[in-house]
N, C-alpha and C positions, 0 to 999 in steps of 0.2 A: 570484753570487746565484742563478743558475739551478741550479747544482749543489746549493746548499743547499736550494732548494725541492724538487728531485728527491729528495734524501736524506730530507727530512722526509716526503714522500709515501710513499716506500718503508718508512720506519719505521712510519708510520701503518698501512699495509697489513699489515706484519708483526705489529704489536700486535693488530690486529683478527683476524688469522688465529689467533694464539695464544689470544686470548680465546674465539673460536669453538671451538677444540679443547678448551680447558679446561672450557667449560660445555656441551659436547655431551653429552646424556644417552643417546644411542644407543638410543632407544626405551624407556627406563626410566620416562618420565613417563606416568602413567595416572591415571584417576580413582580415588577411594576406593571400597573395597568397602563393603558394608552394615555389616559388623562394625567396620571402621575408622571409618566415619562415625559410628556410634553411640557409639564410644569417645571421640570428640573432645569435649572439655569447652570450652564457650564461655561467656563471662561475659554475664550479662543486665544489664538496667538495674537499678541498685541503689537508686534513689530513688523507686520507684513506690509504695511503701506508707508513706512517711514521714509523710504528712499525717494518715492515720488514727492512726498511732502517736503523733503529737504531740497530737492531740485527746484520746486516751485515757490518756496518761501524763503528759507534761511539762507540759501545760496545768494540771493539777490539783495540782502539787507545792507551789507557793508559797501561793496563796490560791484559794479557790473563786470569789471575786468578781473575779477578774482580767479575765474576759470576761463581758459581759452577754449577755442572750438574743439581741439583734439580731446581735451579732458571731458568736455560736455558729450562728445560722441561716445567716449568710453563709458560714461555714466549712463547714457541712453541704452547702450548695449547690455549693461548689467541689469537694467530694469526689465 
């Protein structure tokens, strides 16, 4: 049993050393330059303007009397 424990410790050290060698970047990691940073496309929140679009488009499709004035005032306050 001691031999098995010693063997597993050695294998664990070998795997760790191999992992470190494989993922060592040797100084290649650095921050982005200004040009690289400005070329990065990142997604913004996609639902920030849906409330206004709802009140200006979909609300009026079926009937104009779907919402009464009180409800419209509540919607307006939420926006």
